[in-house]
PDB file of N, CA, C and O in Angstrom:
ATOM      1  N   MET A   1      13.733 -21.527  -9.066  1.00  0.00           N
ATOM      2  CA  MET A   1      13.819 -21.948  -7.731  1.00  0.00           C
ATOM      3  C   MET A   1      12.859 -23.132  -7.654  1.00  0.00           C
ATOM      4  O   MET A   1      11.899 -23.185  -8.423  1.00  0.00           O
ATOM      5  N   SER A   2      13.070 -23.997  -6.828  1.00  0.00           N
ATOM      6  CA  SER A   2      12.144 -25.190  -6.529  1.00  0.00           C
ATOM      7  C   SER A   2      11.882 -25.291  -5.225  1.00  0.00           C
ATOM      8  O   SER A   2      12.681 -24.836  -4.408  1.00  0.00           O
ATOM      9  N   GLY A   3      10.844 -25.839  -4.882  1.00  0.00           N
ATOM     10  CA  GLY A   3      10.410 -26.063  -3.399  1.00  0.00           C
ATOM     11  C   GLY A   3       9.513 -27.259  -3.426  1.00  0.00           C
ATOM     12  O   GLY A   3       9.229 -27.869  -4.457  1.00  0.00           O
ATOM     13  N   LEU A   4       9.081 -27.556  -2.222  1.00  0.00           N
ATOM     14  CA  LEU A   4       8.008 -28.626  -2.062  1.00  0.00           C
ATOM     15  C   LEU A   4       6.698 -28.185  -2.789  1.00  0.00           C
ATOM     16  O   LEU A   4       6.369 -27.003  -2.895  1.00  0.00           O
ATOM     17  N   PRO A   5       5.970 -29.251  -3.286  1.00  0.00           N
ATOM     18  CA  PRO A   5       4.574 -28.800  -3.717  1.00  0.00           C
ATOM     19  C   PRO A   5       3.749 -28.126  -2.645  1.00  0.00           C
ATOM     20  O   PRO A   5       3.628 -28.612  -1.521  1.00  0.00           O
ATOM     21  N   GLY A   6       3.176 -26.978  -3.029  1.00  0.00           N
ATOM     22  CA  GLY A   6       2.275 -26.388  -2.129  1.00  0.00           C
ATOM     23  C   GLY A   6       2.833 -25.511  -1.110  1.00  0.00           C
ATOM     24  O   GLY A   6       2.196 -25.054  -0.160  1.00  0.00           O
ATOM     25  N   THR A   7       4.240 -25.273  -1.403  1.00  0.00           N
ATOM     26  CA  THR A   7       4.920 -24.157  -0.645  1.00  0.00           C
ATOM     27  C   THR A   7       5.377 -23.012  -1.501  1.00  0.00           C
ATOM     28  O   THR A   7       5.699 -23.208  -2.673  1.00  0.00           O
ATOM     29  N   ALA A   8       5.418 -21.767  -0.926  1.00  0.00           N
ATOM     30  CA  ALA A   8       5.942 -20.737  -1.641  1.00  0.00           C
ATOM     31  C   ALA A   8       7.348 -20.426  -1.444  1.00  0.00           C
ATOM     32  O   ALA A   8       7.918 -20.508  -0.356  1.00  0.00           O
ATOM     33  N   THR A   9       7.893 -20.062  -2.552  1.00  0.00           N
ATOM     34  CA  THR A   9       9.264 -19.791  -2.661  1.00  0.00           C
ATOM     35  C   THR A   9       9.325 -18.253  -3.010  1.00  0.00           C
ATOM     36  O   THR A   9       8.652 -17.796  -3.934  1.00  0.00           O
ATOM     37  N   PHE A  10      10.197 -17.436  -2.199  1.00  0.00           N
ATOM     38  CA  PHE A  10      10.205 -15.977  -2.426  1.00  0.00           C
ATOM     39  C   PHE A  10      11.648 -15.544  -2.861  1.00  0.00           C
ATOM     40  O   PHE A  10      12.588 -15.998  -2.209  1.00  0.00           O
ATOM     41  N   ALA A  11      11.887 -14.731  -3.873  1.00  0.00           N
ATOM     42  CA  ALA A  11      13.125 -14.286  -4.118  1.00  0.00           C
ATOM     43  C   ALA A  11      13.146 -12.906  -3.321  1.00  0.00           C
ATOM     44  O   ALA A  11      12.149 -12.210  -3.127  1.00  0.00           O
ATOM     45  N   SER A  12      14.383 -12.632  -2.907  1.00  0.00           N
ATOM     46  CA  SER A  12      14.533 -11.353  -2.276  1.00  0.00           C
ATOM     47  C   SER A  12      14.828 -10.333  -3.259  1.00  0.00           C
ATOM     48  O   SER A  12      15.472 -10.583  -4.278  1.00  0.00           O
ATOM     49  N   VAL A  13      14.317  -9.053  -2.941  1.00  0.00           N
ATOM     50  CA  VAL A  13      14.470  -7.949  -3.909  1.00  0.00           C
ATOM     51  C   VAL A  13      15.557  -6.725  -3.396  1.00  0.00           C
ATOM     52  O   VAL A  13      15.766  -6.548  -2.196  1.00  0.00           O
ATOM     53  N   ASN A  14      16.019  -6.153  -4.135  1.00  0.00           N
ATOM     54  CA  ASN A  14      16.994  -5.080  -3.606  1.00  0.00           C
ATOM     55  C   ASN A  14      16.438  -3.661  -3.846  1.00  0.00           C
ATOM     56  O   ASN A  14      17.206  -2.702  -3.920  1.00  0.00           O
ATOM     57  N   TYR A  15      15.171  -3.536  -3.962  1.00  0.00           N
ATOM     58  CA  TYR A  15      14.626  -2.151  -4.134  1.00  0.00           C
ATOM     59  C   TYR A  15      13.503  -1.969  -3.191  1.00  0.00           C
ATOM     60  O   TYR A  15      13.038  -2.979  -2.662  1.00  0.00           O
ATOM     61  N   ASP A  16      13.005  -0.800  -2.914  1.00  0.00           N
ATOM     62  CA  ASP A  16      12.038  -0.285  -2.146  1.00  0.00           C
ATOM     63  C   ASP A  16      10.664  -0.591  -2.807  1.00  0.00           C
ATOM     64  O   ASP A  16      10.526  -0.589  -4.030  1.00  0.00           O
ATOM     65  N   ILE A  17       9.720  -0.837  -1.988  1.00  0.00           N
ATOM     66  CA  ILE A  17       8.272  -0.937  -2.491  1.00  0.00           C
ATOM     67  C   ILE A  17       7.209  -0.084  -1.740  1.00  0.00           C
ATOM     68  O   ILE A  17       7.054  -0.077  -0.519  1.00  0.00           O
ATOM     69  N   ILE A  18       6.440   0.695  -2.733  1.00  0.00           N
ATOM     70  CA  ILE A  18       5.529   1.606  -2.253  1.00  0.00           C
ATOM     71  C   ILE A  18       4.208   0.944  -2.165  1.00  0.00           C
ATOM     72  O   ILE A  18       3.797   0.234  -3.082  1.00  0.00           O
ATOM     73  N   TYR A  19       3.494   1.172  -1.019  1.00  0.00           N
ATOM     74  CA  TYR A  19       2.166   0.639  -0.979  1.00  0.00           C
ATOM     75  C   TYR A  19       1.323   1.482  -0.029  1.00  0.00           C
ATOM     76  O   TYR A  19       1.784   2.294   0.773  1.00  0.00           O
ATOM     77  N   VAL A  20       0.164   1.227  -0.192  1.00  0.00           N
ATOM     78  CA  VAL A  20      -0.999   2.018   0.857  1.00  0.00           C
ATOM     79  C   VAL A  20      -1.452   0.991   1.928  1.00  0.00           C
ATOM     80  O   VAL A  20      -1.929  -0.100   1.614  1.00  0.00           O
ATOM     81  N   ASN A  21      -1.293   1.362   3.101  1.00  0.00           N
ATOM     82  CA  ASN A  21      -1.630   0.635   4.326  1.00  0.00           C
ATOM     83  C   ASN A  21      -2.899   1.213   4.860  1.00  0.00           C
ATOM     84  O   ASN A  21      -3.037   2.303   5.415  1.00  0.00           O
ATOM     85  N   GLN A  22      -3.928   0.183   4.570  1.00  0.00           N
ATOM     86  CA  GLN A  22      -5.321   0.418   4.855  1.00  0.00           C
ATOM     87  C   GLN A  22      -5.685  -0.317   6.251  1.00  0.00           C
ATOM     88  O   GLN A  22      -5.268  -1.456   6.457  1.00  0.00           O
ATOM     89  N   PRO A  23      -6.464   0.358   7.187  1.00  0.00           N
ATOM     90  CA  PRO A  23      -6.718  -0.201   8.390  1.00  0.00           C
ATOM     91  C   PRO A  23      -7.650  -1.459   8.182  1.00  0.00           C
ATOM     92  O   PRO A  23      -8.511  -1.413   7.303  1.00  0.00           O
ATOM     93  N   ARG A  24      -7.511  -2.482   8.901  1.00  0.00           N
ATOM     94  CA  ARG A  24      -8.457  -3.715   8.985  1.00  0.00           C
ATOM     95  C   ARG A  24      -9.681  -3.307   9.732  1.00  0.00           C
ATOM     96  O   ARG A  24      -9.693  -2.548  10.702  1.00  0.00           O
ATOM     97  N   ALA A  25     -10.712  -3.888   9.181  1.00  0.00           N
ATOM     98  CA  ALA A  25     -12.103  -3.557   9.918  1.00  0.00           C
ATOM     99  C   ALA A  25     -12.593  -4.821  10.587  1.00  0.00           C
ATOM    100  O   ALA A  25     -13.743  -4.881  11.023  1.00  0.00           O
ATOM    101  N   GLY A  26     -11.615  -5.991  10.692  1.00  0.00           N
ATOM    102  CA  GLY A  26     -11.895  -7.208  11.398  1.00  0.00           C
ATOM    103  C   GLY A  26     -12.145  -8.238  10.337  1.00  0.00           C
ATOM    104  O   GLY A  26     -12.221  -7.987   9.134  1.00  0.00           O
ATOM    105  N   ASP A  27     -12.283  -9.585  10.968  1.00  0.00           N
ATOM    106  CA  ASP A  27     -12.362 -10.644   9.979  1.00  0.00           C
ATOM    107  C   ASP A  27     -13.747 -10.754   9.191  1.00  0.00           C
ATOM    108  O   ASP A  27     -13.844 -11.313   8.098  1.00  0.00           O
ATOM    109  N   HIS A  28     -14.674 -10.233   9.788  1.00  0.00           N
ATOM    110  CA  HIS A  28     -16.074 -10.254   9.327  1.00  0.00           C
ATOM    111  C   HIS A  28     -16.621  -9.134   8.675  1.00  0.00           C
ATOM    112  O   HIS A  28     -17.720  -9.258   8.134  1.00  0.00           O
ATOM    113  N   ALA A  29     -15.960  -7.942   8.640  1.00  0.00           N
ATOM    114  CA  ALA A  29     -16.398  -6.778   8.270  1.00  0.00           C
ATOM    115  C   ALA A  29     -15.878  -6.585   6.742  1.00  0.00           C
ATOM    116  O   ALA A  29     -14.770  -6.996   6.399  1.00  0.00           O
ATOM    117  N   HIS A  30     -16.696  -5.979   5.926  1.00  0.00           N
ATOM    118  CA  HIS A  30     -16.375  -5.524   4.449  1.00  0.00           C
ATOM    119  C   HIS A  30     -15.381  -4.375   4.561  1.00  0.00           C
ATOM    120  O   HIS A  30     -15.499  -3.504   5.424  1.00  0.00           O
ATOM    121  N   ILE A  31     -14.364  -4.399   3.632  1.00  0.00           N
ATOM    122  CA  ILE A  31     -13.462  -3.283   3.666  1.00  0.00           C
ATOM    123  C   ILE A  31     -13.857  -2.580   2.200  1.00  0.00           C
ATOM    124  O   ILE A  31     -14.472  -3.090   1.264  1.00  0.00           O
ATOM    125  N   LYS A  32     -13.312  -1.274   2.315  1.00  0.00           N
ATOM    126  CA  LYS A  32     -13.754  -0.407   0.944  1.00  0.00           C
ATOM    127  C   LYS A  32     -12.569  -0.436   0.248  1.00  0.00           C
ATOM    128  O   LYS A  32     -11.488  -0.157   0.765  1.00  0.00           O
ATOM    129  N   TRP A  33     -12.755  -0.840  -1.178  1.00  0.00           N
ATOM    130  CA  TRP A  33     -11.581  -0.875  -2.209  1.00  0.00           C
ATOM    131  C   TRP A  33     -11.980   0.272  -3.113  1.00  0.00           C
ATOM    132  O   TRP A  33     -13.081   0.357  -3.658  1.00  0.00           O
ATOM    133  N   ALA A  34     -10.982   1.156  -3.228  1.00  0.00           N
ATOM    134  CA  ALA A  34     -11.076   2.271  -4.198  1.00  0.00           C
ATOM    135  C   ALA A  34     -11.128   1.947  -5.538  1.00  0.00           C
ATOM    136  O   ALA A  34     -11.563   2.769  -6.345  1.00  0.00           O
ATOM    137  N   GLY A  35     -10.687   0.704  -5.929  1.00  0.00           N
ATOM    138  CA  GLY A  35     -10.705   0.380  -7.366  1.00  0.00           C
ATOM    139  C   GLY A  35     -11.987   0.088  -7.811  1.00  0.00           C
ATOM    140  O   GLY A  35     -12.275   0.257  -8.996  1.00  0.00           O
ATOM    141  N   VAL A  36     -12.871  -0.370  -6.926  1.00  0.00           N
ATOM    142  CA  VAL A  36     -14.332  -0.649  -7.365  1.00  0.00           C
ATOM    143  C   VAL A  36     -15.151   0.839  -7.461  1.00  0.00           C
ATOM    144  O   VAL A  36     -15.838   1.162  -8.430  1.00  0.00           O
ATOM    145  N   ASN A  37     -14.973   1.529  -6.467  1.00  0.00           N
ATOM    146  CA  ASN A  37     -15.434   2.890  -6.544  1.00  0.00           C
ATOM    147  C   ASN A  37     -14.495   3.885  -6.013  1.00  0.00           C
ATOM    148  O   ASN A  37     -14.209   3.972  -4.819  1.00  0.00           O
ATOM    149  N   PRO A  38     -13.936   4.778  -7.125  1.00  0.00           N
ATOM    150  CA  PRO A  38     -12.829   5.799  -6.463  1.00  0.00           C
ATOM    151  C   PRO A  38     -13.451   6.549  -5.243  1.00  0.00           C
ATOM    152  O   PRO A  38     -12.616   6.840  -4.386  1.00  0.00           O
ATOM    153  N   ALA A  39     -14.599   6.885  -5.007  1.00  0.00           N
ATOM    154  CA  ALA A  39     -15.075   7.727  -3.968  1.00  0.00           C
ATOM    155  C   ALA A  39     -15.230   6.878  -2.700  1.00  0.00           C
ATOM    156  O   ALA A  39     -15.568   7.438  -1.657  1.00  0.00           O
ATOM    157  N   ASN A  40     -14.990   5.500  -2.732  1.00  0.00           N
ATOM    158  CA  ASN A  40     -15.251   4.778  -1.566  1.00  0.00           C
ATOM    159  C   ASN A  40     -13.751   4.423  -0.972  1.00  0.00           C
ATOM    160  O   ASN A  40     -13.104   3.460  -1.383  1.00  0.00           O
ATOM    161  N   LEU A  41     -13.368   5.167  -0.134  1.00  0.00           N
ATOM    162  CA  LEU A  41     -12.117   5.106   0.590  1.00  0.00           C
ATOM    163  C   LEU A  41     -12.241   4.827   2.103  1.00  0.00           C
ATOM    164  O   LEU A  41     -13.240   5.090   2.772  1.00  0.00           O
ATOM    165  N   ALA A  42     -11.105   4.260   2.559  1.00  0.00           N
ATOM    166  CA  ALA A  42     -11.088   3.892   3.958  1.00  0.00           C
ATOM    167  C   ALA A  42     -10.177   5.047   4.661  1.00  0.00           C
ATOM    168  O   ALA A  42      -9.086   5.358   4.183  1.00  0.00           O
ATOM    169  N   VAL A  43     -10.663   5.607   5.735  1.00  0.00           N
ATOM    170  CA  VAL A  43     -10.204   6.688   6.381  1.00  0.00           C
ATOM    171  C   VAL A  43      -8.922   6.073   7.197  1.00  0.00           C
ATOM    172  O   VAL A  43      -8.939   5.028   7.848  1.00  0.00           O
ATOM    173  N   ASN A  44      -7.789   6.971   7.013  1.00  0.00           N
ATOM    174  CA  ASN A  44      -6.492   6.557   7.633  1.00  0.00           C
ATOM    175  C   ASN A  44      -5.804   5.549   6.858  1.00  0.00           C
ATOM    176  O   ASN A  44      -5.218   4.616   7.406  1.00  0.00           O
ATOM    177  N   SER A  45      -5.858   5.719   5.442  1.00  0.00           N
ATOM    178  CA  SER A  45      -4.925   4.875   4.634  1.00  0.00           C
ATOM    179  C   SER A  45      -3.661   5.628   4.358  1.00  0.00           C
ATOM    180  O   SER A  45      -3.694   6.729   3.809  1.00  0.00           O
ATOM    181  N   ASP A  46      -2.529   5.041   4.737  1.00  0.00           N
ATOM    182  CA  ASP A  46      -1.278   5.781   4.729  1.00  0.00           C
ATOM    183  C   ASP A  46      -0.407   5.295   3.616  1.00  0.00           C
ATOM    184  O   ASP A  46      -0.509   4.148   3.180  1.00  0.00           O
ATOM    185  N   LEU A  47       0.537   6.256   3.109  1.00  0.00           N
ATOM    186  CA  LEU A  47       1.353   5.802   1.975  1.00  0.00           C
ATOM    187  C   LEU A  47       2.690   5.431   2.717  1.00  0.00           C
ATOM    188  O   LEU A  47       3.243   6.185   3.518  1.00  0.00           O
ATOM    189  N   MET A  48       3.145   4.190   2.360  1.00  0.00           N
ATOM    190  CA  MET A  48       4.086   3.557   3.124  1.00  0.00           C
ATOM    191  C   MET A  48       5.392   3.122   2.032  1.00  0.00           C
ATOM    192  O   MET A  48       5.283   3.084   0.806  1.00  0.00           O
ATOM    193  N   LEU A  49       6.407   2.868   2.679  1.00  0.00           N
ATOM    194  CA  LEU A  49       7.490   2.433   1.854  1.00  0.00           C
ATOM    195  C   LEU A  49       8.356   1.327   2.792  1.00  0.00           C
ATOM    196  O   LEU A  49       8.871   1.470   3.901  1.00  0.00           O
ATOM    197  N   LEU A  50       8.301   0.194   1.909  1.00  0.00           N
ATOM    198  CA  LEU A  50       8.979  -1.028   2.562  1.00  0.00           C
ATOM    199  C   LEU A  50      10.377  -1.177   1.965  1.00  0.00           C
ATOM    200  O   LEU A  50      10.482  -1.222   0.740  1.00  0.00           O
ATOM    201  N   HIS A  51      11.422  -1.254   2.718  1.00  0.00           N
ATOM    202  CA  HIS A  51      12.715  -1.329   2.347  1.00  0.00           C
ATOM    203  C   HIS A  51      13.241  -2.835   2.277  1.00  0.00           C
ATOM    204  O   HIS A  51      12.692  -3.657   3.011  1.00  0.00           O
ATOM    205  N   PRO A  52      14.149  -3.190   1.536  1.00  0.00           N
ATOM    206  CA  PRO A  52      14.594  -4.415   1.290  1.00  0.00           C
ATOM    207  C   PRO A  52      14.795  -5.375   2.553  1.00  0.00           C
ATOM    208  O   PRO A  52      14.517  -6.574   2.555  1.00  0.00           O
ATOM    209  N   ASP A  53      15.337  -4.633   3.659  1.00  0.00           N
ATOM    210  CA  ASP A  53      15.673  -5.259   4.676  1.00  0.00           C
ATOM    211  C   ASP A  53      14.408  -5.573   5.648  1.00  0.00           C
ATOM    212  O   ASP A  53      14.587  -6.210   6.686  1.00  0.00           O
ATOM    213  N   GLY A  54      13.095  -5.090   5.263  1.00  0.00           N
ATOM    214  CA  GLY A  54      12.019  -5.493   5.887  1.00  0.00           C
ATOM    215  C   GLY A  54      11.452  -4.402   6.860  1.00  0.00           C
ATOM    216  O   GLY A  54      10.394  -4.616   7.452  1.00  0.00           O
ATOM    217  N   SER A  55      12.057  -3.386   7.006  1.00  0.00           N
ATOM    218  CA  SER A  55      11.864  -2.245   7.634  1.00  0.00           C
ATOM    219  C   SER A  55      10.734  -1.382   6.907  1.00  0.00           C
ATOM    220  O   SER A  55      10.746  -1.278   5.681  1.00  0.00           O
ATOM    221  N   GLU A  56       9.744  -0.760   7.701  1.00  0.00           N
ATOM    222  CA  GLU A  56       8.757   0.076   6.862  1.00  0.00           C
ATOM    223  C   GLU A  56       8.982   1.651   7.319  1.00  0.00           C
ATOM    224  O   GLU A  56       9.567   1.977   8.352  1.00  0.00           O
ATOM    225  N   GLU A  57       8.443   2.508   6.418  1.00  0.00           N
ATOM    226  CA  GLU A  57       8.606   3.912   6.875  1.00  0.00           C
ATOM    227  C   GLU A  57       7.281   4.516   6.194  1.00  0.00           C
ATOM    228  O   GLU A  57       6.936   4.253   5.042  1.00  0.00           O
ATOM    229  N   VAL A  58       6.554   5.411   7.124  1.00  0.00           N
ATOM    230  CA  VAL A  58       5.479   5.965   6.767  1.00  0.00           C
ATOM    231  C   VAL A  58       5.767   7.216   5.954  1.00  0.00           C
ATOM    232  O   VAL A  58       6.323   8.171   6.498  1.00  0.00           O
ATOM    233  N   LEU A  59       5.448   7.250   4.802  1.00  0.00           N
ATOM    234  CA  LEU A  59       5.633   8.609   4.001  1.00  0.00           C
ATOM    235  C   LEU A  59       4.660   9.647   4.177  1.00  0.00           C
ATOM    236  O   LEU A  59       5.001  10.814   4.369  1.00  0.00           O
ATOM    237  N   ILE A  60       3.339   9.238   4.115  1.00  0.00           N
ATOM    238  CA  ILE A  60       2.238  10.140   4.222  1.00  0.00           C
ATOM    239  C   ILE A  60       1.353   9.592   5.390  1.00  0.00           C
ATOM    240  O   ILE A  60       0.818   8.501   5.189  1.00  0.00           O
ATOM    241  N   ASP A  61       1.166  10.127   6.414  1.00  0.00           N
ATOM    242  CA  ASP A  61       0.356   9.709   7.468  1.00  0.00           C
ATOM    243  C   ASP A  61      -1.018  10.384   7.506  1.00  0.00           C
ATOM    244  O   ASP A  61      -1.103  11.580   7.784  1.00  0.00           O
ATOM    245  N   THR A  62      -2.010   9.697   7.251  1.00  0.00           N
ATOM    246  CA  THR A  62      -3.244  10.509   7.181  1.00  0.00           C
ATOM    247  C   THR A  62      -4.082  10.116   8.482  1.00  0.00           C
ATOM    248  O   THR A  62      -4.074   8.958   8.899  1.00  0.00           O
ATOM    249  N   GLU A  63      -4.711  11.000   9.022  1.00  0.00           N
ATOM    250  CA  GLU A  63      -5.643  10.801  10.186  1.00  0.00           C
ATOM    251  C   GLU A  63      -6.998  10.731   9.872  1.00  0.00           C
ATOM    252  O   GLU A  63      -7.729   9.798  10.205  1.00  0.00           O
ATOM    253  N   HIS A  64      -7.374  11.815   9.167  1.00  0.00           N
ATOM    254  CA  HIS A  64      -8.856  11.950   8.740  1.00  0.00           C
ATOM    255  C   HIS A  64      -9.051  11.779   7.241  1.00  0.00           C
ATOM    256  O   HIS A  64     -10.177  11.864   6.751  1.00  0.00           O
ATOM    257  N   GLY A  65      -7.942  11.532   6.489  1.00  0.00           N
ATOM    258  CA  GLY A  65      -7.948  11.365   5.147  1.00  0.00           C
ATOM    259  C   GLY A  65      -7.693   9.984   4.724  1.00  0.00           C
ATOM    260  O   GLY A  65      -7.832   9.034   5.495  1.00  0.00           O
ATOM    261  N   ALA A  66      -7.270   9.852   3.334  1.00  0.00           N
ATOM    262  CA  ALA A  66      -6.828   8.667   2.699  1.00  0.00           C
ATOM    263  C   ALA A  66      -5.780   8.851   1.585  1.00  0.00           C
ATOM    264  O   ALA A  66      -5.738   9.963   1.060  1.00  0.00           O
ATOM    265  N   ILE A  67      -5.032   8.016   1.212  1.00  0.00           N
ATOM    266  CA  ILE A  67      -4.057   7.872   0.046  1.00  0.00           C
ATOM    267  C   ILE A  67      -4.566   6.808  -0.797  1.00  0.00           C
ATOM    268  O   ILE A  67      -4.996   5.760  -0.315  1.00  0.00           O
ATOM    269  N   THR A  68      -4.529   7.064  -2.151  1.00  0.00           N
ATOM    270  CA  THR A  68      -5.042   5.987  -3.109  1.00  0.00           C
ATOM    271  C   THR A  68      -4.306   6.255  -4.382  1.00  0.00           C
ATOM    272  O   THR A  68      -3.935   7.367  -4.756  1.00  0.00           O
ATOM    273  N   ASP A  69      -4.110   4.970  -5.091  1.00  0.00           N
ATOM    274  CA  ASP A  69      -3.468   5.176  -6.510  1.00  0.00           C
ATOM    275  C   ASP A  69      -2.052   5.471  -6.544  1.00  0.00           C
ATOM    276  O   ASP A  69      -1.684   6.235  -7.437  1.00  0.00           O
ATOM    277  N   PRO A  70      -1.214   5.027  -5.769  1.00  0.00           N
ATOM    278  CA  PRO A  70       0.304   5.248  -5.807  1.00  0.00           C
ATOM    279  C   PRO A  70       0.813   4.834  -7.229  1.00  0.00           C
ATOM    280  O   PRO A  70       0.481   3.744  -7.697  1.00  0.00           O
ATOM    281  N   PHE A  71       1.576   5.655  -7.882  1.00  0.00           N
ATOM    282  CA  PHE A  71       2.156   5.229  -9.089  1.00  0.00           C
ATOM    283  C   PHE A  71       3.578   5.778  -9.060  1.00  0.00           C
ATOM    284  O   PHE A  71       3.771   6.875  -8.536  1.00  0.00           O
ATOM    285  N   ILE A  72       4.630   5.053  -9.614  1.00  0.00           N
ATOM    286  CA  ILE A  72       5.914   5.384  -9.605  1.00  0.00           C
ATOM    287  C   ILE A  72       6.219   5.885 -10.965  1.00  0.00           C
ATOM    288  O   ILE A  72       5.753   5.333 -11.962  1.00  0.00           O
ATOM    289  N   SER A  73       6.993   6.919 -11.024  1.00  0.00           N
ATOM    290  CA  SER A  73       7.437   7.621 -12.251  1.00  0.00           C
ATOM    291  C   SER A  73       8.397   6.626 -13.028  1.00  0.00           C
ATOM    292  O   SER A  73       9.036   5.752 -12.442  1.00  0.00           O
ATOM    293  N   PHE A  74       8.439   6.819 -14.304  1.00  0.00           N
ATOM    294  CA  PHE A  74       9.124   5.987 -15.213  1.00  0.00           C
ATOM    295  C   PHE A  74      10.696   5.999 -15.042  1.00  0.00           C
ATOM    296  O   PHE A  74      11.349   5.075 -15.528  1.00  0.00           O
ATOM    297  N   ASP A  75      11.281   6.974 -14.398  1.00  0.00           N
ATOM    298  CA  ASP A  75      12.567   7.070 -13.997  1.00  0.00           C
ATOM    299  C   ASP A  75      12.835   6.575 -12.476  1.00  0.00           C
ATOM    300  O   ASP A  75      13.980   6.498 -12.029  1.00  0.00           O
ATOM    301  N   GLY A  76      11.654   6.239 -11.701  1.00  0.00           N
ATOM    302  CA  GLY A  76      11.775   5.601 -10.471  1.00  0.00           C
ATOM    303  C   GLY A  76      12.044   6.494  -9.267  1.00  0.00           C
ATOM    304  O   GLY A  76      12.231   6.102  -8.115  1.00  0.00           O
ATOM    305  N   GLN A  77      12.034   8.043  -9.800  1.00  0.00           N
ATOM    306  CA  GLN A  77      12.584   8.983  -8.806  1.00  0.00           C
ATOM    307  C   GLN A  77      11.353   9.610  -8.033  1.00  0.00           C
ATOM    308  O   GLN A  77      11.577  10.205  -6.979  1.00  0.00           O
ATOM    309  N   TRP A  78      10.147   9.506  -8.486  1.00  0.00           N
ATOM    310  CA  TRP A  78       8.916  10.041  -7.944  1.00  0.00           C
ATOM    311  C   TRP A  78       7.890   9.007  -7.544  1.00  0.00           C
ATOM    312  O   TRP A  78       7.947   7.823  -7.875  1.00  0.00           O
ATOM    313  N   VAL A  79       6.902   9.584  -6.770  1.00  0.00           N
ATOM    314  CA  VAL A  79       5.691   8.643  -6.557  1.00  0.00           C
ATOM    315  C   VAL A  79       4.562   9.668  -6.579  1.00  0.00           C
ATOM    316  O   VAL A  79       4.454  10.577  -5.756  1.00  0.00           O
ATOM    317  N   TYR A  80       3.718   9.436  -7.613  1.00  0.00           N
ATOM    318  CA  TYR A  80       2.376  10.189  -7.787  1.00  0.00           C
ATOM    319  C   TYR A  80       1.411   9.465  -7.137  1.00  0.00           C
ATOM    320  O   TYR A  80       1.426   8.237  -7.230  1.00  0.00           O
ATOM    321  N   TYR A  81       0.443  10.119  -6.393  1.00  0.00           N
ATOM    322  CA  TYR A  81      -0.840   9.395  -5.611  1.00  0.00           C
ATOM    323  C   TYR A  81      -1.903  10.630  -5.499  1.00  0.00           C
ATOM    324  O   TYR A  81      -1.747  11.821  -5.770  1.00  0.00           O
ATOM    325  N   SER A  82      -2.953   9.977  -5.042  1.00  0.00           N
ATOM    326  CA  SER A  82      -4.176  10.864  -4.864  1.00  0.00           C
ATOM    327  C   SER A  82      -4.206  10.938  -3.120  1.00  0.00           C
ATOM    328  O   SER A  82      -4.152   9.992  -2.334  1.00  0.00           O
ATOM    329  N   HIS A  83      -4.290  12.135  -2.881  1.00  0.00           N
ATOM    330  CA  HIS A  83      -4.485  12.361  -1.313  1.00  0.00           C
ATOM    331  C   HIS A  83      -5.831  13.022  -0.983  1.00  0.00           C
ATOM    332  O   HIS A  83      -6.011  14.209  -1.258  1.00  0.00           O
ATOM    333  N   PHE A  84      -6.755  12.292  -0.413  1.00  0.00           N
ATOM    334  CA  PHE A  84      -7.955  12.983   0.082  1.00  0.00           C
ATOM    335  C   PHE A  84      -7.822  13.470   1.481  1.00  0.00           C
ATOM    336  O   PHE A  84      -7.718  12.602   2.346  1.00  0.00           O
ATOM    337  N   TYR A  85      -7.810  14.713   1.842  1.00  0.00           N
ATOM    338  CA  TYR A  85      -7.536  15.365   3.299  1.00  0.00           C
ATOM    339  C   TYR A  85      -8.521  15.021   4.120  1.00  0.00           C
ATOM    340  O   TYR A  85      -8.229  14.730   5.280  1.00  0.00           O
ATOM    341  N   ASP A  86      -9.832  14.988   3.701  1.00  0.00           N
ATOM    342  CA  ASP A  86     -10.848  14.886   4.887  1.00  0.00           C
ATOM    343  C   ASP A  86     -11.967  14.039   4.214  1.00  0.00           C
ATOM    344  O   ASP A  86     -12.558  14.412   3.201  1.00  0.00           O
ATOM    345  N   LEU A  87     -12.212  12.850   4.873  1.00  0.00           N
ATOM    346  CA  LEU A  87     -13.144  12.144   4.367  1.00  0.00           C
ATOM    347  C   LEU A  87     -14.331  11.976   5.560  1.00  0.00           C
ATOM    348  O   LEU A  87     -15.353  11.330   5.327  1.00  0.00           O
TER     349      LEU A  87
END
């Protein structure tokens, strides 16, 4: 794909994407990254599913807990993740 210099070109995908939706703390606040310290999680981090049409679905809604480390199984049928129920 070609585009103008400095512009991004995106290809569409025909599969779902799993991700963790972490609440923003504002433009000037530091956020907690579990990759740096696994015990450092943000409360209310939900497991999400993004469909190819752009619609989103909440798979695991956490109110006082957090989801981290989503991993897709090799056959693409399962999602493994860590769920902290109360932070």
